C-alpha positions, 0 to 999 in steps of 0.5 A: 371455280377452284384453281390449282397453281400448276407450273412447269418446273422441268429442268428440260430445255424447252427447245429439246422435245421428247422423241415420244409423240405423246410426251411432247404433245402433253408437255406442249398442251400443259404449257399452252393450257397454263398460258390460257389459264393465266390470261383467263384468270380474271374471269374465274374460269380455266380454259377447260371450263371455258371450252365446255361452256363455249361448246354448250353455248354453241349447241344450245344444250348438250348431253354427255355423249355430244360433249364427249364427242365435241371435246374429245374428252373421256366420260369420267373427266367430263362428268367431274368437270360438269359436276363442278360447273353445275355446283358453281351454278354456271350450268344446269340440267336441261329436261330431256324426254329420255330421263337417262340422258343428262343434258346440260344448258348454260344458266344466266350466270354461265352466260355472264361468265362466258361473256367475261371470258370470251375477250380474255380467251381472244387475247390468249388466242391472239398472243399465241397466233402472233408468236406462231403465225396464222399459216403455221397454225393452219398447218398445225391444225391439219397435222393435228386433225390427222393425228386425232383421226389416227389416234381415235381410229386406231384406238377404237378396235382395241376398246371393242375387245375389252377384256377384264382388267389384269394387273400390270406385269410390274405389279406382281407381289414377288420380291 
């Protein structure tokens, strides 16, 4: 599974967060993802791949829509990740009565990869929880659950009125 060496190189003081909710959440997510990726490195999986495999394992098999919903991930990103996992032989297509549905299941190689990665994930999880504290994490989970609900419910009405794409205002060709 290909790895990219991404490091936060911002000169920004890590104690000073952006006033923008989105920017702050993305910055924190990148840093936490890197922590998990570093700990998971011996397994050959990244935390994003681990999450997909663990979700498929929990469900037994899962189609694209189920995974999108469970992981709150867009179809393009999920499809790209699934194709890479399938290429690496850790997941395979499961037969489905409706041939249009792309259902995935873990292969024996995928189950072995997950078995190797689970204790590493637990180590990363423990490291974060020791620093943060389980009560603080429980509070954060409640807040993040609410934020996810707000973001999803506020976004859906806009997407139902999809109009043809227009060029952004800054993309005009006038000099």
